[in-house]
MARNUMI-419077 format. One record per residue (C-alpha): x, y, z; residue in three letters; residue number from 1; chain. Coordinates in Angstrom, 2 decimals. Example, Ala and Ser with C-alpha at 12.3 -4.5 7.8 and 13.67 -1.06 7.14 Angstrom:
2
<pt <12.30 -4.50 7.80> "ALA" 1 "A">
<pt <13.67 -1.06 7.14> "SER" 2 "A">
END
This chain:
296
<pt <68.11 -56.41 -45.85> "MET" 1 "A">
<pt <71.78 -56.93 -46.75> "HIS" 2 "A">
<pt <72.56 -58.34 -50.20> "ILE" 3 "A">
<pt <75.68 -58.97 -52.24> "GLY" 4 "A">
<pt <75.60 -57.97 -55.91> "LEU" 5 "A">
<pt <78.14 -59.34 -58.38> "VAL" 6 "A">
<pt <78.44 -57.43 -61.66> "GLY" 7 "A">
<pt <77.95 -53.67 -61.69> "LEU" 8 "A">
<pt <77.65 -52.91 -65.40> "GLY" 9 "A">
<pt <74.75 -51.18 -67.14> "LYS" 10 "A">
<pt <72.11 -53.30 -65.42> "MET" 11 "A">
<pt <73.84 -54.26 -62.19> "GLY" 12 "A">
<pt <74.99 -50.75 -61.36> "GLY" 13 "A">
<pt <71.49 -49.34 -61.73> "ASN" 14 "A">
<pt <70.04 -52.21 -59.71> "MET" 15 "A">
<pt <72.45 -51.44 -56.87> "ARG" 16 "A">
<pt <71.31 -47.81 -56.89> "THR" 17 "A">
<pt <67.61 -48.72 -56.94> "ARG" 18 "A">
<pt <67.96 -51.17 -54.06> "MET" 19 "A">
<pt <69.93 -48.65 -52.01> "ARG" 20 "A">
<pt <67.29 -46.00 -52.66> "GLU" 21 "A">
<pt <64.74 -48.47 -51.22> "ALA" 22 "A">
<pt <66.78 -48.79 -48.02> "GLY" 23 "A">
<pt <68.65 -52.04 -48.68> "LEU" 24 "A">
<pt <72.32 -52.41 -47.80> "THR" 25 "A">
<pt <74.08 -53.53 -50.98> "VAL" 26 "A">
<pt <77.67 -54.72 -51.10> "VAL" 27 "A">
<pt <78.73 -54.72 -54.74> "GLY" 28 "A">
<pt <81.63 -56.51 -56.39> "TYR" 29 "A">
<pt <82.88 -56.03 -59.94> "ASP" 30 "A">
<pt <86.16 -56.90 -61.64> "ARG" 31 "A">
<pt <86.46 -53.18 -62.35> "ASN" 32 "A">
<pt <87.70 -51.74 -59.05> "PRO" 33 "A">
<pt <86.31 -48.31 -59.94> "ASP" 34 "A">
<pt <82.79 -49.78 -59.72> "LEU" 35 "A">
<pt <83.23 -52.18 -56.81> "ALA" 36 "A">
<pt <82.56 -51.63 -53.10> "ASP" 37 "A">
<pt <84.94 -54.43 -52.13> "VAL" 38 "A">
<pt <88.08 -55.96 -53.60> "ALA" 39 "A">
<pt <86.93 -59.58 -53.93> "SER" 40 "A">
<pt <84.01 -61.98 -53.78> "LEU" 41 "A">
<pt <85.36 -63.26 -50.47> "ALA" 42 "A">
<pt <85.31 -59.76 -48.99> "GLU" 43 "A">
<pt <81.77 -59.24 -50.24> "MET" 44 "A">
<pt <80.54 -62.48 -48.68> "VAL" 45 "A">
<pt <82.31 -61.69 -45.41> "GLU" 46 "A">
<pt <80.45 -58.37 -45.20> "ALA" 47 "A">
<pt <77.01 -60.03 -45.34> "LEU" 48 "A">
<pt <75.04 -61.30 -42.31> "PRO" 49 "A">
<pt <73.53 -64.79 -42.43> "SER" 50 "A">
<pt <71.54 -66.05 -44.17> "PRO" 51 "A">
<pt <73.57 -64.50 -46.97> "LYS" 52 "A">
<pt <71.92 -63.57 -50.27> "VAL" 53 "A">
<pt <74.11 -62.94 -53.31> "VAL" 54 "A">
<pt <72.67 -61.72 -56.64> "TRP" 55 "A">
<pt <74.79 -62.47 -59.73> "VAL" 56 "A">
<pt <74.54 -60.12 -62.74> "MET" 57 "A">
<pt <77.36 -61.19 -65.05> "VAL" 58 "A">
<pt <77.30 -62.42 -68.67> "PRO" 59 "A">
<pt <75.61 -65.76 -69.26> "ALA" 60 "A">
<pt <77.56 -68.94 -69.78> "GLY" 61 "A">
<pt <81.05 -69.50 -68.39> "ASP" 62 "A">
<pt <81.25 -66.16 -66.49> "PRO" 63 "A">
<pt <78.07 -67.00 -64.56> "THR" 64 "A">
<pt <78.98 -70.64 -64.01> "ARG" 65 "A">
<pt <82.46 -69.79 -62.72> "SER" 66 "A">
<pt <81.09 -67.08 -60.42> "THR" 67 "A">
<pt <78.54 -69.48 -58.94> "ILE" 68 "A">
<pt <81.23 -72.12 -58.49> "GLU" 69 "A">
<pt <83.39 -69.63 -56.58> "GLU" 70 "A">
<pt <80.43 -68.58 -54.43> "LEU" 71 "A">
<pt <79.78 -72.24 -53.60> "LYS" 72 "A">
<pt <83.13 -72.30 -51.84> "GLY" 73 "A">
<pt <82.36 -69.11 -49.90> "LEU" 74 "A">
<pt <78.73 -69.59 -48.87> "LEU" 75 "A">
<pt <77.11 -72.13 -46.55> "GLY" 76 "A">
<pt <73.89 -73.86 -45.63> "GLU" 77 "A">
<pt <70.85 -71.61 -45.72> "GLY" 78 "A">
<pt <72.44 -68.99 -47.97> "ASP" 79 "A">
<pt <70.96 -68.20 -51.40> "VAL" 80 "A">
<pt <72.41 -67.36 -54.81> "VAL" 81 "A">
<pt <70.28 -65.51 -57.37> "VAL" 82 "A">
<pt <71.21 -65.71 -61.04> "ASP" 83 "A">
<pt <69.69 -62.56 -62.52> "GLY" 84 "A">
<pt <71.55 -62.65 -65.83> "GLY" 85 "A">
<pt <70.34 -64.00 -69.15> "ASN" 86 "A">
<pt <71.43 -67.58 -68.51> "SER" 87 "A">
<pt <69.95 -70.37 -70.60> "LYS" 88 "A">
<pt <67.27 -72.07 -68.52> "TYR" 89 "A">
<pt <68.95 -75.46 -68.90> "THR" 90 "A">
<pt <71.92 -74.17 -66.86> "ASP" 91 "A">
<pt <69.74 -73.50 -63.83> "ASP" 92 "A">
<pt <69.07 -77.10 -62.82> "ALA" 93 "A">
<pt <72.82 -77.79 -62.90> "LYS" 94 "A">
<pt <73.65 -74.70 -60.84> "ASN" 95 "A">
<pt <70.89 -75.46 -58.34> "ALA" 96 "A">
<pt <72.06 -79.06 -57.89> "ALA" 97 "A">
<pt <75.68 -77.94 -57.53> "ASN" 98 "A">
<pt <74.86 -75.41 -54.80> "LEU" 99 "A">
<pt <72.50 -77.83 -53.06> "ALA" 100 "A">
<pt <75.50 -80.06 -52.28> "GLU" 101 "A">
<pt <76.36 -77.50 -49.57> "LYS" 102 "A">
<pt <72.76 -76.65 -48.65> "GLY" 103 "A">
<pt <72.87 -73.37 -50.58> "ILE" 104 "A">
<pt <69.61 -72.29 -52.19> "GLY" 105 "A">
<pt <69.26 -71.10 -55.77> "PHE" 106 "A">
<pt <66.82 -68.71 -57.46> "VAL" 107 "A">
<pt <66.86 -67.98 -61.19> "ASP" 108 "A">
<pt <65.43 -64.60 -62.12> "CYS" 109 "A">
<pt <64.80 -63.14 -65.54> "GLY" 110 "A">
<pt <65.19 -59.37 -65.36> "VAL" 111 "A">
<pt <63.71 -56.99 -67.93> "SER" 112 "A">
<pt <64.01 -53.23 -67.85> "GLY" 113 "A">
<pt <67.26 -52.38 -69.57> "GLY" 114 "A">
<pt <68.93 -49.06 -68.90> "VAL" 115 "A">
<pt <65.56 -47.57 -67.88> "TRP" 116 "A">
<pt <65.08 -49.94 -64.96> "GLY" 117 "A">
<pt <66.56 -47.54 -62.42> "LEU" 118 "A">
<pt <63.79 -45.05 -63.15> "GLN" 119 "A">
<pt <60.90 -47.35 -64.06> "ASN" 120 "A">
<pt <61.67 -50.52 -62.12> "GLY" 121 "A">
<pt <62.32 -54.00 -63.47> "TYR" 122 "A">
<pt <59.99 -56.79 -64.49> "ALA" 123 "A">
<pt <61.15 -59.83 -62.54> "LEU" 124 "A">
<pt <60.34 -63.44 -63.42> "MET" 125 "A">
<pt <61.78 -65.86 -60.89> "TYR" 126 "A">
<pt <61.96 -69.59 -60.30> "GLY" 127 "A">
<pt <62.89 -71.58 -57.23> "GLY" 128 "A">
<pt <61.45 -72.73 -53.92> "SER" 129 "A">
<pt <59.17 -70.54 -51.83> "ASP" 130 "A">
<pt <61.68 -70.74 -48.98> "GLU" 131 "A">
<pt <64.59 -69.47 -51.06> "ASP" 132 "A">
<pt <62.50 -66.80 -52.78> "ALA" 133 "A">
<pt <61.33 -65.45 -49.42> "ALA" 134 "A">
<pt <64.93 -64.62 -48.50> "LYS" 135 "A">
<pt <65.24 -62.55 -51.69> "VAL" 136 "A">
<pt <61.80 -60.90 -51.50> "MET" 137 "A">
<pt <62.93 -57.51 -50.11> "PRO" 138 "A">
<pt <65.24 -57.15 -53.12> "ALA" 139 "A">
<pt <62.46 -58.19 -55.48> "PHE" 140 "A">
<pt <60.14 -55.59 -53.96> "GLU" 141 "A">
<pt <62.80 -52.88 -54.25> "ALA" 142 "A">
<pt <63.52 -53.64 -57.89> "LEU" 143 "A">
<pt <59.99 -54.15 -59.25> "LYS" 144 "A">
<pt <57.99 -51.20 -60.66> "PRO" 145 "A">
<pt <56.40 -49.06 -57.96> "SER" 146 "A">
<pt <52.66 -48.63 -57.52> "GLY" 147 "A">
<pt <51.55 -51.85 -59.21> "THR" 148 "A">
<pt <51.00 -55.50 -58.33> "GLU" 149 "A">
<pt <52.40 -56.48 -61.73> "ASP" 150 "A">
<pt <56.07 -56.78 -62.58> "GLY" 151 "A">
<pt <56.96 -59.59 -60.15> "LEU" 152 "A">
<pt <55.94 -63.20 -60.72> "VAL" 153 "A">
<pt <56.94 -66.58 -59.30> "HIS" 154 "A">
<pt <57.05 -68.61 -62.51> "CYS" 155 "A">
<pt <57.48 -72.00 -60.89> "GLY" 156 "A">
<pt <59.41 -73.95 -58.27> "THR" 157 "A">
<pt <61.48 -75.86 -60.83> "THR" 158 "A">
<pt <64.91 -74.29 -61.42> "PRO" 159 "A">
<pt <64.84 -72.55 -64.80> "GLY" 160 "A">
<pt <61.21 -71.44 -64.69> "ALA" 161 "A">
<pt <62.20 -67.78 -64.40> "GLY" 162 "A">
<pt <64.80 -67.79 -67.14> "HIS" 163 "A">
<pt <62.51 -69.79 -69.44> "PHE" 164 "A">
<pt <59.79 -67.17 -69.01> "SER" 165 "A">
<pt <62.25 -64.34 -69.70> "LYS" 166 "A">
<pt <63.49 -66.22 -72.76> "MET" 167 "A">
<pt <59.97 -66.36 -74.21> "VAL" 168 "A">
<pt <59.52 -62.66 -73.36> "HIS" 169 "A">
<pt <62.61 -61.85 -75.41> "ASN" 170 "A">
<pt <61.43 -64.03 -78.28> "GLY" 171 "A">
<pt <58.18 -62.06 -78.40> "ILE" 172 "A">
<pt <60.24 -58.86 -78.28> "GLU" 173 "A">
<pt <62.14 -59.99 -81.38> "TYR" 174 "A">
<pt <58.90 -60.44 -83.34> "ALA" 175 "A">
<pt <57.42 -57.12 -82.20> "MET" 176 "A">
<pt <60.51 -55.18 -83.21> "MET" 177 "A">
<pt <60.62 -56.91 -86.58> "GLN" 178 "A">
<pt <57.00 -55.95 -87.31> "ALA" 179 "A">
<pt <57.64 -52.29 -86.45> "TYR" 180 "A">
<pt <60.83 -52.32 -88.53> "ALA" 181 "A">
<pt <59.18 -53.77 -91.63> "GLU" 182 "A">
<pt <56.33 -51.27 -91.41> "GLY" 183 "A">
<pt <58.82 -48.43 -91.05> "TRP" 184 "A">
<pt <60.81 -49.57 -94.07> "GLU" 185 "A">
<pt <57.69 -49.61 -96.27> "LEU" 186 "A">
<pt <56.51 -46.18 -95.10> "LEU" 187 "A">
<pt <60.00 -44.74 -95.49> "ASP" 188 "A">
<pt <60.32 -46.04 -99.05> "LYS" 189 "A">
<pt <57.09 -44.87 -100.70> "VAL" 190 "A">
<pt <56.43 -41.34 -102.00> "ASP" 191 "A">
<pt <52.75 -41.26 -101.11> "ILE" 192 "A">
<pt <53.24 -40.45 -97.41> "VAL" 193 "A">
<pt <55.16 -37.69 -95.65> "ASP" 194 "A">
<pt <56.53 -37.25 -92.13> "ASN" 195 "A">
<pt <56.98 -40.90 -91.18> "VAL" 196 "A">
<pt <58.19 -40.19 -87.62> "PRO" 197 "A">
<pt <54.91 -38.45 -86.79> "GLU" 198 "A">
<pt <52.89 -41.26 -88.36> "ILE" 199 "A">
<pt <54.52 -43.62 -85.90> "PHE" 200 "A">
<pt <53.99 -41.08 -83.12> "ALA" 201 "A">
<pt <50.26 -40.96 -83.88> "SER" 202 "A">
<pt <50.01 -44.69 -83.23> "TRP" 203 "A">
<pt <51.10 -44.24 -79.62> "ARG" 204 "A">
<pt <47.64 -43.08 -78.53> "THR" 205 "A">
<pt <44.45 -45.07 -78.95> "GLY" 206 "A">
<pt <45.77 -47.81 -81.26> "THR" 207 "A">
<pt <46.28 -51.51 -80.59> "VAL" 208 "A">
<pt <49.95 -51.35 -81.64> "VAL" 209 "A">
<pt <51.02 -48.81 -78.99> "ARG" 210 "A">
<pt <53.90 -49.94 -76.80> "SER" 211 "A">
<pt <57.09 -48.79 -75.15> "TRP" 212 "A">
<pt <59.03 -50.16 -78.14> "LEU" 213 "A">
<pt <57.00 -47.84 -80.35> "LEU" 214 "A">
<pt <57.82 -44.90 -78.07> "ASP" 215 "A">
<pt <61.52 -45.71 -78.35> "LEU" 216 "A">
<pt <61.35 -45.99 -82.14> "LEU" 217 "A">
<pt <59.61 -42.61 -82.39> "VAL" 218 "A">
<pt <62.39 -41.01 -80.33> "ASP" 219 "A">
<pt <65.01 -42.48 -82.65> "GLN" 220 "A">
<pt <63.16 -41.45 -85.83> "LEU" 221 "A">
<pt <62.67 -37.90 -84.65> "ARG" 222 "A">
<pt <66.42 -37.66 -84.09> "ALA" 223 "A">
<pt <67.34 -39.33 -87.41> "ASP" 224 "A">
<pt <64.30 -39.66 -89.68> "GLU" 225 "A">
<pt <65.81 -42.15 -92.15> "HIS" 226 "A">
<pt <68.21 -43.70 -89.61> "LEU" 227 "A">
<pt <71.07 -42.75 -91.91> "ASP" 228 "A">
<pt <73.53 -42.77 -89.01> "LYS" 229 "A">
<pt <72.92 -46.42 -88.11> "ILE" 230 "A">
<pt <74.07 -49.47 -90.01> "LYS" 231 "A">
<pt <71.36 -52.07 -90.60> "GLY" 232 "A">
<pt <72.95 -54.69 -88.36> "TYR" 233 "A">
<pt <71.36 -56.25 -85.28> "ALA" 234 "A">
<pt <72.96 -58.90 -83.10> "ASP" 235 "A">
<pt <71.07 -61.53 -81.12> "ASP" 236 "A">
<pt <72.03 -62.17 -77.51> "SER" 237 "A">
<pt <70.85 -65.78 -77.36> "GLY" 238 "A">
<pt <67.31 -65.75 -75.99> "GLU" 239 "A">
<pt <65.65 -65.57 -79.42> "GLY" 240 "A">
<pt <67.38 -68.65 -80.74> "ARG" 241 "A">
<pt <66.84 -70.49 -77.43> "TRP" 242 "A">
<pt <63.11 -69.72 -77.75> "THR" 243 "A">
<pt <63.05 -71.20 -81.25> "VAL" 244 "A">
<pt <64.99 -74.25 -80.05> "GLU" 245 "A">
<pt <62.46 -74.78 -77.23> "ALA" 246 "A">
<pt <59.60 -74.43 -79.71> "ALA" 247 "A">
<pt <61.12 -77.15 -81.88> "ILE" 248 "A">
<pt <61.67 -79.43 -78.87> "GLU" 249 "A">
<pt <58.03 -79.01 -77.82> "ASN" 250 "A">
<pt <56.50 -78.98 -81.33> "ALA" 251 "A">
<pt <55.08 -75.49 -80.83> "VAL" 252 "A">
<pt <54.62 -73.54 -84.09> "PRO" 253 "A">
<pt <56.46 -70.22 -83.85> "MET" 254 "A">
<pt <56.68 -68.72 -87.36> "PRO" 255 "A">
<pt <56.79 -65.03 -86.40> "ALA" 256 "A">
<pt <59.52 -65.32 -83.76> "ILE" 257 "A">
<pt <61.54 -67.70 -85.95> "SER" 258 "A">
<pt <61.34 -65.30 -88.90> "ALA" 259 "A">
<pt <62.44 -62.35 -86.74> "SER" 260 "A">
<pt <65.48 -64.33 -85.57> "LEU" 261 "A">
<pt <66.45 -65.28 -89.12> "PHE" 262 "A">
<pt <66.03 -61.65 -90.20> "ALA" 263 "A">
<pt <68.80 -60.71 -87.78> "ARG" 264 "A">
<pt <71.04 -63.28 -89.43> "PHE" 265 "A">
<pt <70.33 -61.60 -92.79> "VAL" 266 "A">
<pt <71.45 -58.28 -91.33> "SER" 267 "A">
<pt <74.95 -59.66 -90.83> "ARG" 268 "A">
<pt <75.36 -60.49 -94.49> "GLN" 269 "A">
<pt <74.53 -57.10 -95.95> "GLU" 270 "A">
<pt <73.15 -53.75 -94.84> "ASP" 271 "A">
<pt <69.46 -54.35 -94.21> "ASP" 272 "A">
<pt <67.28 -51.23 -94.17> "HIS" 273 "A">
<pt <64.69 -52.59 -91.71> "ALA" 274 "A">
<pt <67.48 -53.61 -89.35> "MET" 275 "A">
<pt <68.30 -49.94 -88.83> "LYS" 276 "A">
<pt <65.02 -49.72 -86.88> "ALA" 277 "A">
<pt <65.80 -52.88 -84.88> "ILE" 278 "A">
<pt <69.22 -51.50 -83.99> "ALA" 279 "A">
<pt <67.68 -48.17 -83.00> "ALA" 280 "A">
<pt <65.11 -49.78 -80.68> "MET" 281 "A">
<pt <67.70 -52.04 -79.04> "ARG" 282 "A">
<pt <69.84 -48.99 -78.37> "ASN" 283 "A">
<pt <66.83 -47.18 -76.93> "GLY" 284 "A">
<pt <65.68 -49.79 -74.41> "PHE" 285 "A">
<pt <68.90 -51.55 -73.53> "GLY" 286 "A">
<pt <71.73 -49.22 -74.43> "GLY" 287 "A">
<pt <72.99 -51.84 -76.90> "HIS" 288 "A">
<pt <75.74 -50.49 -79.13> "ALA" 289 "A">
<pt <74.94 -49.48 -82.70> "VAL" 290 "A">
<pt <77.30 -49.46 -85.65> "ILE" 291 "A">
<pt <77.41 -46.10 -87.40> "SER" 292 "A">
<pt <77.58 -45.88 -91.17> "GLU" 293 "A">
<pt <81.01 -44.29 -90.81> "SER" 294 "A">
<pt <82.23 -47.44 -89.02> "GLU" 295 "A">
<pt <80.81 -49.83 -91.59> "ALA" 296 "A">
END
């Protein structure tokens, strides 16, 4: 399979490598010429055989919309665009309708795996027609975790189904990290227990709270037991608040995820001790930047 890939940052660059290792021919474009295989989107599209498949991995919002608009002018009937970024699900119907004016297919795909996806594979949640998805399937198979039937799911044929599912995934992630962080703050504060990092490490085997997030937190605590080097500030990249908005629109009670989102807002007002753990976990799984105490 030949595929174009737009955006070769932390996620996109690793995805290009993983697909190439699986035998796919990937033509990558990035505004940074040091990362790109070609000098322009037009050159990338020209290098692809028909039907052309182009996967977009650029920041959500205007960067994604403008990239898709430019691709509309370069692609033709039977080609497919995949939006693999963290776009809001409500954008997908608009992008799909816009591309459909020229007979270009559209697949929205939520991608989870962070900076570890190259090694472990990516969880892929996609939406779109069966016909369009079939043209992308070799890329899906290359990117998903190896040796398992899980990690790849067709969430629905309606545009936005994939990004909506990824949005809810990220909302759940917010609440899980908040629970770990609050537990860590309590254990770190009291005098009755010792060796908090190893307490967390002990939970990784045989307990119901074991998870990859817990593994990442243990790694961070072993390197900096009290997280003194990290400021208690954690940003939100959009999906958490979109999840809460969708819950309100559908009258679905979501107290834990809502509280975890609001806790991040608190972290921006003053140094929040529990937020040190949130910041550490986000750095561990996604390579998200942390603010050191020296920078505060």
